[in-house]
mmCIF file of the N, C-alpha and C atoms, coordinates in Angstrom:
data_MODEL
# 
_entry.id   MODEL 
# 
loop_
_atom_site.group_PDB 
_atom_site.id 
_atom_site.type_symbol 
_atom_site.label_atom_id 
_atom_site.label_alt_id 
_atom_site.label_comp_id 
_atom_site.label_asym_id 
_atom_site.label_entity_id 
_atom_site.label_seq_id 
_atom_site.pdbx_PDB_ins_code 
_atom_site.Cartn_x 
_atom_site.Cartn_y 
_atom_site.Cartn_z 
_atom_site.occupancy 
_atom_site.B_iso_or_equiv 
_atom_site.pdbx_formal_charge 
_atom_site.auth_seq_id 
_atom_site.auth_comp_id 
_atom_site.auth_asym_id 
_atom_site.auth_atom_id 
_atom_site.pdbx_PDB_model_num 
ATOM 1   N N  . MET A 1 1  ? -42.793 0.450   -17.683 1.00 0.00 ? 1  MET A N  1 
ATOM 2   C CA . MET A 1 1  ? -41.545 0.193   -18.375 1.00 0.00 ? 1  MET A CA 1 
ATOM 3   C C  . MET A 1 1  ? -40.783 1.505   -18.503 1.00 0.00 ? 1  MET A C  1 
ATOM 4   N N  . LEU A 1 2  ? -39.509 1.463   -18.184 1.00 0.00 ? 2  LEU A N  1 
ATOM 5   C CA . LEU A 1 2  ? -38.676 2.657   -18.233 1.00 0.00 ? 2  LEU A CA 1 
ATOM 6   C C  . LEU A 1 2  ? -38.213 2.934   -19.659 1.00 0.00 ? 2  LEU A C  1 
ATOM 7   N N  . SER A 1 3  ? -38.115 4.200   -19.952 1.00 0.00 ? 3  SER A N  1 
ATOM 8   C CA . SER A 1 3  ? -37.539 4.554   -21.248 1.00 0.00 ? 3  SER A CA 1 
ATOM 9   C C  . SER A 1 3  ? -36.027 4.336   -21.172 1.00 0.00 ? 3  SER A C  1 
ATOM 10  N N  . LEU A 1 4  ? -35.377 4.290   -22.293 1.00 0.00 ? 4  LEU A N  1 
ATOM 11  C CA . LEU A 1 4  ? -33.934 4.081   -22.338 1.00 0.00 ? 4  LEU A CA 1 
ATOM 12  C C  . LEU A 1 4  ? -33.208 5.202   -21.609 1.00 0.00 ? 4  LEU A C  1 
ATOM 13  N N  . LYS A 1 5  ? -33.647 6.436   -21.796 1.00 0.00 ? 5  LYS A N  1 
ATOM 14  C CA . LYS A 1 5  ? -33.006 7.581   -21.144 1.00 0.00 ? 5  LYS A CA 1 
ATOM 15  C C  . LYS A 1 5  ? -33.153 7.488   -19.624 1.00 0.00 ? 5  LYS A C  1 
ATOM 16  N N  . ALA A 1 6  ? -34.321 7.139   -19.140 1.00 0.00 ? 6  ALA A N  1 
ATOM 17  C CA . ALA A 1 6  ? -34.545 7.013   -17.696 1.00 0.00 ? 6  ALA A CA 1 
ATOM 18  C C  . ALA A 1 6  ? -33.706 5.874   -17.122 1.00 0.00 ? 6  ALA A C  1 
ATOM 19  N N  . ALA A 1 7  ? -33.601 4.763   -17.841 1.00 0.00 ? 7  ALA A N  1 
ATOM 20  C CA . ALA A 1 7  ? -32.800 3.633   -17.377 1.00 0.00 ? 7  ALA A CA 1 
ATOM 21  C C  . ALA A 1 7  ? -31.322 4.013   -17.304 1.00 0.00 ? 7  ALA A C  1 
ATOM 22  N N  . GLU A 1 8  ? -30.814 4.734   -18.292 1.00 0.00 ? 8  GLU A N  1 
ATOM 23  C CA . GLU A 1 8  ? -29.421 5.177   -18.278 1.00 0.00 ? 8  GLU A CA 1 
ATOM 24  C C  . GLU A 1 8  ? -29.164 6.107   -17.104 1.00 0.00 ? 8  GLU A C  1 
ATOM 25  N N  . GLN A 1 9  ? -30.119 6.995   -16.817 1.00 0.00 ? 9  GLN A N  1 
ATOM 26  C CA . GLN A 1 9  ? -29.956 7.935   -15.715 1.00 0.00 ? 9  GLN A CA 1 
ATOM 27  C C  . GLN A 1 9  ? -29.925 7.177   -14.382 1.00 0.00 ? 9  GLN A C  1 
ATOM 28  N N  . GLN A 1 10 ? -30.790 6.202   -14.204 1.00 0.00 ? 10 GLN A N  1 
ATOM 29  C CA . GLN A 1 10 ? -30.787 5.419   -12.971 1.00 0.00 ? 10 GLN A CA 1 
ATOM 30  C C  . GLN A 1 10 ? -29.478 4.651   -12.818 1.00 0.00 ? 10 GLN A C  1 
ATOM 31  N N  . PHE A 1 11 ? -28.995 4.102   -13.902 1.00 0.00 ? 11 PHE A N  1 
ATOM 32  C CA . PHE A 1 11 ? -27.739 3.355   -13.860 1.00 0.00 ? 11 PHE A CA 1 
ATOM 33  C C  . PHE A 1 11 ? -26.588 4.269   -13.467 1.00 0.00 ? 11 PHE A C  1 
ATOM 34  N N  . ARG A 1 12 ? -26.530 5.471   -14.039 1.00 0.00 ? 12 ARG A N  1 
ATOM 35  C CA . ARG A 1 12 ? -25.475 6.427   -13.716 1.00 0.00 ? 12 ARG A CA 1 
ATOM 36  C C  . ARG A 1 12 ? -25.505 6.800   -12.242 1.00 0.00 ? 12 ARG A C  1 
ATOM 37  N N  . VAL A 1 13 ? -26.674 7.080   -11.691 1.00 0.00 ? 13 VAL A N  1 
ATOM 38  C CA . VAL A 1 13 ? -26.798 7.464   -10.283 1.00 0.00 ? 13 VAL A CA 1 
ATOM 39  C C  . VAL A 1 13 ? -26.351 6.314   -9.380  1.00 0.00 ? 13 VAL A C  1 
ATOM 40  N N  . ALA A 1 14 ? -26.744 5.100   -9.675  1.00 0.00 ? 14 ALA A N  1 
ATOM 41  C CA . ALA A 1 14 ? -26.344 3.946   -8.867  1.00 0.00 ? 14 ALA A CA 1 
ATOM 42  C C  . ALA A 1 14 ? -24.838 3.728   -8.966  1.00 0.00 ? 14 ALA A C  1 
ATOM 43  N N  . GLY A 1 15 ? -24.261 3.901   -10.119 1.00 0.00 ? 15 GLY A N  1 
ATOM 44  C CA . GLY A 1 15 ? -22.828 3.729   -10.311 1.00 0.00 ? 15 GLY A CA 1 
ATOM 45  C C  . GLY A 1 15 ? -22.019 4.788   -9.597  1.00 0.00 ? 15 GLY A C  1 
ATOM 46  N N  . GLN A 1 16 ? -22.529 6.002   -9.517  1.00 0.00 ? 16 GLN A N  1 
ATOM 47  C CA . GLN A 1 16 ? -21.812 7.077   -8.846  1.00 0.00 ? 16 GLN A CA 1 
ATOM 48  C C  . GLN A 1 16 ? -21.679 6.795   -7.357  1.00 0.00 ? 16 GLN A C  1 
ATOM 49  N N  . ALA A 1 17 ? -22.708 6.277   -6.742  1.00 0.00 ? 17 ALA A N  1 
ATOM 50  C CA . ALA A 1 17 ? -22.659 5.986   -5.309  1.00 0.00 ? 17 ALA A CA 1 
ATOM 51  C C  . ALA A 1 17 ? -21.602 4.924   -5.015  1.00 0.00 ? 17 ALA A C  1 
ATOM 52  N N  . ALA A 1 18 ? -21.487 3.932   -5.859  1.00 0.00 ? 18 ALA A N  1 
ATOM 53  C CA . ALA A 1 18 ? -20.505 2.872   -5.643  1.00 0.00 ? 18 ALA A CA 1 
ATOM 54  C C  . ALA A 1 18 ? -19.095 3.372   -5.876  1.00 0.00 ? 18 ALA A C  1 
ATOM 55  N N  . ASP A 1 19 ? -18.897 4.285   -6.805  1.00 0.00 ? 19 ASP A N  1 
ATOM 56  C CA . ASP A 1 19 ? -17.560 4.771   -7.125  1.00 0.00 ? 19 ASP A CA 1 
ATOM 57  C C  . ASP A 1 19 ? -17.041 5.788   -6.123  1.00 0.00 ? 19 ASP A C  1 
ATOM 58  N N  . ASP A 1 20 ? -17.924 6.367   -5.292  1.00 0.00 ? 20 ASP A N  1 
ATOM 59  C CA . ASP A 1 20 ? -17.487 7.386   -4.355  1.00 0.00 ? 20 ASP A CA 1 
ATOM 60  C C  . ASP A 1 20 ? -16.665 6.814   -3.207  1.00 0.00 ? 20 ASP A C  1 
ATOM 61  N N  . GLN A 1 21 ? -16.800 5.541   -2.912  1.00 0.00 ? 21 GLN A N  1 
ATOM 62  C CA . GLN A 1 21 ? -16.099 4.926   -1.798  1.00 0.00 ? 21 GLN A CA 1 
ATOM 63  C C  . GLN A 1 21 ? -15.184 3.819   -2.306  1.00 0.00 ? 21 GLN A C  1 
ATOM 64  N N  . LEU A 1 22 ? -14.056 3.644   -1.603  1.00 0.00 ? 22 LEU A N  1 
ATOM 65  C CA . LEU A 1 22 ? -13.195 2.520   -1.918  1.00 0.00 ? 22 LEU A CA 1 
ATOM 66  C C  . LEU A 1 22 ? -13.825 1.248   -1.370  1.00 0.00 ? 22 LEU A C  1 
ATOM 67  N N  . ALA A 1 23 ? -13.713 0.208   -2.110  1.00 0.00 ? 23 ALA A N  1 
ATOM 68  C CA . ALA A 1 23 ? -14.200 -1.082  -1.626  1.00 0.00 ? 23 ALA A CA 1 
ATOM 69  C C  . ALA A 1 23 ? -13.254 -1.565  -0.531  1.00 0.00 ? 23 ALA A C  1 
ATOM 70  N N  . PRO A 1 24 ? -13.729 -2.314  0.438   1.00 0.00 ? 24 PRO A N  1 
ATOM 71  C CA . PRO A 1 24 ? -12.853 -2.800  1.509   1.00 0.00 ? 24 PRO A CA 1 
ATOM 72  C C  . PRO A 1 24 ? -11.635 -3.560  0.987   1.00 0.00 ? 24 PRO A C  1 
ATOM 73  N N  . ILE A 1 25 ? -11.792 -4.336  -0.072  1.00 0.00 ? 25 ILE A N  1 
ATOM 74  C CA . ILE A 1 25 ? -10.639 -5.068  -0.607  1.00 0.00 ? 25 ILE A CA 1 
ATOM 75  C C  . ILE A 1 25 ? -9.611  -4.101  -1.193  1.00 0.00 ? 25 ILE A C  1 
ATOM 76  N N  . GLY A 1 26 ? -10.078 -3.014  -1.776  1.00 0.00 ? 26 GLY A N  1 
ATOM 77  C CA . GLY A 1 26 ? -9.157  -2.005  -2.303  1.00 0.00 ? 26 GLY A CA 1 
ATOM 78  C C  . GLY A 1 26 ? -8.388  -1.311  -1.196  1.00 0.00 ? 26 GLY A C  1 
ATOM 79  N N  . GLN A 1 27 ? -9.058  -1.048  -0.078  1.00 0.00 ? 27 GLN A N  1 
ATOM 80  C CA . GLN A 1 27 ? -8.388  -0.430  1.058   1.00 0.00 ? 27 GLN A CA 1 
ATOM 81  C C  . GLN A 1 27 ? -7.342  -1.373  1.634   1.00 0.00 ? 27 GLN A C  1 
ATOM 82  N N  . ALA A 1 28 ? -7.681  -2.626  1.770   1.00 0.00 ? 28 ALA A N  1 
ATOM 83  C CA . ALA A 1 28 ? -6.735  -3.607  2.302   1.00 0.00 ? 28 ALA A CA 1 
ATOM 84  C C  . ALA A 1 28 ? -5.543  -3.755  1.374   1.00 0.00 ? 28 ALA A C  1 
ATOM 85  N N  . ARG A 1 29 ? -5.795  -3.784  0.085   1.00 0.00 ? 29 ARG A N  1 
ATOM 86  C CA . ARG A 1 29 ? -4.715  -3.924  -0.885  1.00 0.00 ? 29 ARG A CA 1 
ATOM 87  C C  . ARG A 1 29 ? -3.763  -2.728  -0.814  1.00 0.00 ? 29 ARG A C  1 
ATOM 88  N N  . SER A 1 30 ? -4.316  -1.513  -0.725  1.00 0.00 ? 30 SER A N  1 
ATOM 89  C CA . SER A 1 30 ? -3.435  -0.348  -0.662  1.00 0.00 ? 30 SER A CA 1 
ATOM 90  C C  . SER A 1 30 ? -2.678  -0.290  0.658   1.00 0.00 ? 30 SER A C  1 
ATOM 91  N N  . GLU A 1 31 ? -3.282  -0.764  1.746   1.00 0.00 ? 31 GLU A N  1 
ATOM 92  C CA . GLU A 1 31 ? -2.573  -0.798  3.026   1.00 0.00 ? 31 GLU A CA 1 
ATOM 93  C C  . GLU A 1 31 ? -1.434  -1.809  2.977   1.00 0.00 ? 31 GLU A C  1 
ATOM 94  N N  . ARG A 1 32 ? -1.681  -2.985  2.390   1.00 0.00 ? 32 ARG A N  1 
ATOM 95  C CA . ARG A 1 32 ? -0.603  -3.974  2.247   1.00 0.00 ? 32 ARG A CA 1 
ATOM 96  C C  . ARG A 1 32 ? 0.507   -3.443  1.353   1.00 0.00 ? 32 ARG A C  1 
ATOM 97  N N  . ARG A 1 33 ? 0.148   -2.737  0.291   1.00 0.00 ? 33 ARG A N  1 
ATOM 98  C CA . ARG A 1 33 ? 1.152   -2.170  -0.612  1.00 0.00 ? 33 ARG A CA 1 
ATOM 99  C C  . ARG A 1 33 ? 1.996   -1.133  0.129   1.00 0.00 ? 33 ARG A C  1 
ATOM 100 N N  . ARG A 1 34 ? 1.342   -0.306  0.960   1.00 0.00 ? 34 ARG A N  1 
ATOM 101 C CA . ARG A 1 34 ? 2.067   0.706   1.725   1.00 0.00 ? 34 ARG A CA 1 
ATOM 102 C C  . ARG A 1 34 ? 3.033   0.035   2.698   1.00 0.00 ? 34 ARG A C  1 
ATOM 103 N N  . GLN A 1 35 ? 2.570   -1.008  3.388   1.00 0.00 ? 35 GLN A N  1 
ATOM 104 C CA . GLN A 1 35 ? 3.437   -1.722  4.329   1.00 0.00 ? 35 GLN A CA 1 
ATOM 105 C C  . GLN A 1 35 ? 4.599   -2.391  3.604   1.00 0.00 ? 35 GLN A C  1 
ATOM 106 N N  . ALA A 1 36 ? 4.347   -2.934  2.438   1.00 0.00 ? 36 ALA A N  1 
ATOM 107 C CA . ALA A 1 36 ? 5.418   -3.562  1.659   1.00 0.00 ? 36 ALA A CA 1 
ATOM 108 C C  . ALA A 1 36 ? 6.444   -2.519  1.227   1.00 0.00 ? 36 ALA A C  1 
ATOM 109 N N  . ASP A 1 37 ? 5.990   -1.337  0.853   1.00 0.00 ? 37 ASP A N  1 
ATOM 110 C CA . ASP A 1 37 ? 6.914   -0.268  0.463   1.00 0.00 ? 37 ASP A CA 1 
ATOM 111 C C  . ASP A 1 37 ? 7.776   0.181   1.646   1.00 0.00 ? 37 ASP A C  1 
ATOM 112 N N  . VAL A 1 38 ? 7.175   0.274   2.831   1.00 0.00 ? 38 VAL A N  1 
ATOM 113 C CA . VAL A 1 38 ? 7.922   0.655   4.039   1.00 0.00 ? 38 VAL A CA 1 
ATOM 114 C C  . VAL A 1 38 ? 8.963   -0.409  4.353   1.00 0.00 ? 38 VAL A C  1 
ATOM 115 N N  . SER A 1 39 ? 8.557   -1.667  4.275   1.00 0.00 ? 39 SER A N  1 
ATOM 116 C CA . SER A 1 39 ? 9.468   -2.771  4.553   1.00 0.00 ? 39 SER A CA 1 
ATOM 117 C C  . SER A 1 39 ? 10.620  -2.806  3.547   1.00 0.00 ? 39 SER A C  1 
ATOM 118 N N  . HIS A 1 40 ? 10.307  -2.594  2.296   1.00 0.00 ? 40 HIS A N  1 
ATOM 119 C CA . HIS A 1 40 ? 11.333  -2.599  1.251   1.00 0.00 ? 40 HIS A CA 1 
ATOM 120 C C  . HIS A 1 40 ? 12.327  -1.458  1.463   1.00 0.00 ? 40 HIS A C  1 
ATOM 121 N N  . ALA A 1 41 ? 11.828  -0.274  1.787   1.00 0.00 ? 41 ALA A N  1 
ATOM 122 C CA . ALA A 1 41 ? 12.720  0.872   2.021   1.00 0.00 ? 41 ALA A CA 1 
ATOM 123 C C  . ALA A 1 41 ? 13.646  0.604   3.205   1.00 0.00 ? 41 ALA A C  1 
ATOM 124 N N  . ALA A 1 42 ? 13.131  -0.019  4.270   1.00 0.00 ? 42 ALA A N  1 
ATOM 125 C CA . ALA A 1 42 ? 13.958  -0.349  5.432   1.00 0.00 ? 42 ALA A CA 1 
ATOM 126 C C  . ALA A 1 42 ? 15.027  -1.369  5.052   1.00 0.00 ? 42 ALA A C  1 
ATOM 127 N N  . ALA A 1 43 ? 14.675  -2.355  4.247   1.00 0.00 ? 43 ALA A N  1 
ATOM 128 C CA . ALA A 1 43 ? 15.641  -3.366  3.818   1.00 0.00 ? 43 ALA A CA 1 
ATOM 129 C C  . ALA A 1 43 ? 16.745  -2.749  2.970   1.00 0.00 ? 43 ALA A C  1 
ATOM 130 N N  . VAL A 1 44 ? 16.385  -1.818  2.105   1.00 0.00 ? 44 VAL A N  1 
ATOM 131 C CA . VAL A 1 44 ? 17.383  -1.146  1.268   1.00 0.00 ? 44 VAL A CA 1 
ATOM 132 C C  . VAL A 1 44 ? 18.331  -0.329  2.138   1.00 0.00 ? 44 VAL A C  1 
ATOM 133 N N  . ARG A 1 45 ? 17.770  0.385   3.138   1.00 0.00 ? 45 ARG A N  1 
ATOM 134 C CA . ARG A 1 45 ? 18.625  1.173   4.035   1.00 0.00 ? 45 ARG A CA 1 
ATOM 135 C C  . ARG A 1 45 ? 19.591  0.275   4.803   1.00 0.00 ? 45 ARG A C  1 
ATOM 136 N N  . ARG A 1 46 ? 19.086  -0.864  5.316   1.00 0.00 ? 46 ARG A N  1 
ATOM 137 C CA . ARG A 1 46 ? 19.956  -1.793  6.047   1.00 0.00 ? 46 ARG A CA 1 
ATOM 138 C C  . ARG A 1 46 ? 21.063  -2.331  5.143   1.00 0.00 ? 46 ARG A C  1 
ATOM 139 N N  . ALA A 1 47 ? 20.705  -2.728  3.936   1.00 0.00 ? 47 ALA A N  1 
ATOM 140 C CA . ALA A 1 47 ? 21.691  -3.283  3.006   1.00 0.00 ? 47 ALA A CA 1 
ATOM 141 C C  . ALA A 1 47 ? 22.761  -2.247  2.663   1.00 0.00 ? 47 ALA A C  1 
ATOM 142 N N  . ARG A 1 48 ? 22.354  -1.016  2.449   1.00 0.00 ? 48 ARG A N  1 
ATOM 143 C CA . ARG A 1 48 ? 23.329  0.038   2.141   1.00 0.00 ? 48 ARG A CA 1 
ATOM 144 C C  . ARG A 1 48 ? 24.252  0.292   3.330   1.00 0.00 ? 48 ARG A C  1 
ATOM 145 N N  . ALA A 1 49 ? 23.702  0.283   4.545   1.00 0.00 ? 49 ALA A N  1 
ATOM 146 C CA . ALA A 1 49 ? 24.528  0.497   5.737   1.00 0.00 ? 49 ALA A CA 1 
ATOM 147 C C  . ALA A 1 49 ? 25.516  -0.642  5.917   1.00 0.00 ? 49 ALA A C  1 
ATOM 148 N N  . GLU A 1 50 ? 25.063  -1.876  5.708   1.00 0.00 ? 50 GLU A N  1 
ATOM 149 C CA . GLU A 1 50 ? 25.955  -3.028  5.838   1.00 0.00 ? 50 GLU A CA 1 
ATOM 150 C C  . GLU A 1 50 ? 27.054  -2.997  4.784   1.00 0.00 ? 50 GLU A C  1 
ATOM 151 N N  . CYS A 1 51 ? 26.708  -2.615  3.566   1.00 0.00 ? 51 CYS A N  1 
ATOM 152 C CA . CYS A 1 51 ? 27.695  -2.541  2.482   1.00 0.00 ? 51 CYS A CA 1 
ATOM 153 C C  . CYS A 1 51 ? 28.733  -1.461  2.788   1.00 0.00 ? 51 CYS A C  1 
ATOM 154 N N  . ALA A 1 52 ? 28.278  -0.315  3.255   1.00 0.00 ? 52 ALA A N  1 
ATOM 155 C CA . ALA A 1 52 ? 29.198  0.776   3.595   1.00 0.00 ? 52 ALA A CA 1 
ATOM 156 C C  . ALA A 1 52 ? 30.112  0.369   4.739   1.00 0.00 ? 52 ALA A C  1 
ATOM 157 N N  . ALA A 1 53 ? 29.585  -0.372  5.708   1.00 0.00 ? 53 ALA A N  1 
ATOM 158 C CA . ALA A 1 53 ? 30.393  -0.827  6.837   1.00 0.00 ? 53 ALA A CA 1 
ATOM 159 C C  . ALA A 1 53 ? 31.444  -1.836  6.378   1.00 0.00 ? 53 ALA A C  1 
ATOM 160 N N  . ARG A 1 54 ? 31.055  -2.742  5.482   1.00 0.00 ? 54 ARG A N  1 
ATOM 161 C CA . ARG A 1 54 ? 32.027  -3.715  4.957   1.00 0.00 ? 54 ARG A CA 1 
ATOM 162 C C  . ARG A 1 54 ? 33.152  -3.015  4.220   1.00 0.00 ? 54 ARG A C  1 
ATOM 163 N N  . GLU A 1 55 ? 32.806  -2.009  3.411   1.00 0.00 ? 55 GLU A N  1 
ATOM 164 C CA . GLU A 1 55 ? 33.832  -1.281  2.660   1.00 0.00 ? 55 GLU A CA 1 
ATOM 165 C C  . GLU A 1 55 ? 34.749  -0.510  3.594   1.00 0.00 ? 55 GLU A C  1 
ATOM 166 N N  . ALA A 1 56 ? 34.222  -0.042  4.717   1.00 0.00 ? 56 ALA A N  1 
ATOM 167 C CA . ALA A 1 56 ? 35.038  0.695   5.682   1.00 0.00 ? 56 ALA A CA 1 
ATOM 168 C C  . ALA A 1 56 ? 35.810  -0.252  6.591   1.00 0.00 ? 56 ALA A C  1 
ATOM 169 N N  . GLY A 1 57 ? 35.511  -1.551  6.550   1.00 0.00 ? 57 GLY A N  1 
ATOM 170 C CA . GLY A 1 57 ? 36.211  -2.530  7.371   1.00 0.00 ? 57 GLY A CA 1 
ATOM 171 C C  . GLY A 1 57 ? 35.712  -2.577  8.799   1.00 0.00 ? 57 GLY A C  1 
ATOM 172 N N  . ALA A 1 58 ? 34.537  -2.089  9.048   1.00 0.00 ? 58 ALA A N  1 
ATOM 173 C CA . ALA A 1 58 ? 33.985  -2.091  10.403  1.00 0.00 ? 58 ALA A CA 1 
ATOM 174 C C  . ALA A 1 58 ? 32.757  -2.992  10.443  1.00 0.00 ? 58 ALA A C  1 
ATOM 175 N N  . ALA A 1 59 ? 32.364  -3.324  11.658  1.00 0.00 ? 59 ALA A N  1 
ATOM 176 C CA . ALA A 1 59 ? 31.131  -4.103  11.819  1.00 0.00 ? 59 ALA A CA 1 
ATOM 177 C C  . ALA A 1 59 ? 29.950  -3.184  11.553  1.00 0.00 ? 59 ALA A C  1 
ATOM 178 N N  . ALA A 1 60 ? 28.959  -3.713  10.928  1.00 0.00 ? 60 ALA A N  1 
ATOM 179 C CA . ALA A 1 60 ? 27.779  -2.913  10.592  1.00 0.00 ? 60 ALA A CA 1 
ATOM 180 C C  . ALA A 1 60 ? 26.965  -2.629  11.845  1.00 0.00 ? 60 ALA A C  1 
ATOM 181 N N  . VAL A 1 61 ? 26.691  -1.367  12.076  1.00 0.00 ? 61 VAL A N  1 
ATOM 182 C CA . VAL A 1 61 ? 25.816  -0.963  13.169  1.00 0.00 ? 61 VAL A CA 1 
ATOM 183 C C  . VAL A 1 61 ? 24.555  -0.439  12.509  1.00 0.00 ? 61 VAL A C  1 
ATOM 184 N N  . VAL A 1 62 ? 23.540  -1.286  12.506  1.00 0.00 ? 62 VAL A N  1 
ATOM 185 C CA . VAL A 1 62 ? 22.296  -0.946  11.825  1.00 0.00 ? 62 VAL A CA 1 
ATOM 186 C C  . VAL A 1 62 ? 21.213  -0.743  12.874  1.00 0.00 ? 62 VAL A C  1 
ATOM 187 N N  . PRO A 1 63 ? 20.571  0.420   12.863  1.00 0.00 ? 63 PRO A N  1 
ATOM 188 C CA . PRO A 1 63 ? 19.508  0.639   13.849  1.00 0.00 ? 63 PRO A CA 1 
ATOM 189 C C  . PRO A 1 63 ? 18.330  -0.303  13.602  1.00 0.00 ? 63 PRO A C  1 
ATOM 190 N N  . GLN A 1 64 ? 17.750  -0.772  14.687  1.00 0.00 ? 64 GLN A N  1 
ATOM 191 C CA . GLN A 1 64 ? 16.601  -1.663  14.582  1.00 0.00 ? 64 GLN A CA 1 
ATOM 192 C C  . GLN A 1 64 ? 15.338  -0.826  14.388  1.00 0.00 ? 64 GLN A C  1 
ATOM 193 N N  . THR A 1 65 ? 14.495  -1.272  13.510  1.00 0.00 ? 65 THR A N  1 
ATOM 194 C CA . THR A 1 65 ? 13.246  -0.561  13.261  1.00 0.00 ? 65 THR A CA 1 
ATOM 195 C C  . THR A 1 65 ? 12.125  -1.195  14.063  1.00 0.00 ? 65 THR A C  1 
ATOM 196 N N  . ALA A 1 66 ? 11.063  -0.466  14.231  1.00 0.00 ? 66 ALA A N  1 
ATOM 197 C CA . ALA A 1 66 ? 9.897   -0.993  14.931  1.00 0.00 ? 66 ALA A CA 1 
ATOM 198 C C  . ALA A 1 66 ? 9.252   -2.083  14.082  1.00 0.00 ? 66 ALA A C  1 
ATOM 199 N N  . PRO A 1 67 ? 8.736   -3.129  14.707  1.00 0.00 ? 67 PRO A N  1 
ATOM 200 C CA . PRO A 1 67 ? 8.080   -4.184  13.923  1.00 0.00 ? 67 PRO A CA 1 
ATOM 201 C C  . PRO A 1 67 ? 6.842   -3.656  13.220  1.00 0.00 ? 67 PRO A C  1 
ATOM 202 N N  . LEU A 1 68 ? 6.604   -4.173  12.036  1.00 0.00 ? 68 LEU A N  1 
ATOM 203 C CA . LEU A 1 68 ? 5.434   -3.773  11.268  1.00 0.00 ? 68 LEU A CA 1 
ATOM 204 C C  . LEU A 1 68 ? 4.207   -4.472  11.815  1.00 0.00 ? 68 LEU A C  1 
ATOM 205 N N  . GLY A 1 69 ? 3.054   -3.868  11.574  1.00 0.00 ? 69 GLY A N  1 
ATOM 206 C CA . GLY A 1 69 ? 1.796   -4.489  11.993  1.00 0.00 ? 69 GLY A CA 1 
ATOM 207 C C  . GLY A 1 69 ? 1.504   -5.726  11.152  1.00 0.00 ? 69 GLY A C  1 
ATOM 208 N N  . ARG A 1 70 ? 0.668   -6.582  11.683  1.00 0.00 ? 70 ARG A N  1 
ATOM 209 C CA . ARG A 1 70 ? 0.301   -7.805  10.965  1.00 0.00 ? 70 ARG A CA 1 
ATOM 210 C C  . ARG A 1 70 ? -1.111  -7.665  10.435  1.00 0.00 ? 70 ARG A C  1 
ATOM 211 N N  . THR A 1 71 ? -1.323  -8.209  9.275   1.00 0.00 ? 71 THR A N  1 
ATOM 212 C CA . THR A 1 71 ? -2.682  -8.271  8.746   1.00 0.00 ? 71 THR A CA 1 
ATOM 213 C C  . THR A 1 71 ? -3.232  -9.651  9.026   1.00 0.00 ? 71 THR A C  1 
ATOM 214 N N  . VAL A 1 72 ? -4.476  -9.716  9.319   1.00 0.00 ? 72 VAL A N  1 
ATOM 215 C CA . VAL A 1 72 ? -5.071  -11.009 9.687   1.00 0.00 ? 72 VAL A CA 1 
ATOM 216 C C  . VAL A 1 72 ? -5.950  -11.474 8.571   1.00 0.00 ? 72 VAL A C  1 
# 
């Protein structure tokens, strides 16, 4: 039977190993968040360009961006 101190030490060591790495779901979530931020920034840039073009009375010339990757 383990003493309380020994059990706490084992628990701490096991917990440290798990905390050192990101879980796969955490990595996927942060990658999706990054892609969403990139997409949002591109949409804001397009909207600002279109608004500026409308105010200037010209047709909006908005550069096309590369398609984003898909998650499966």
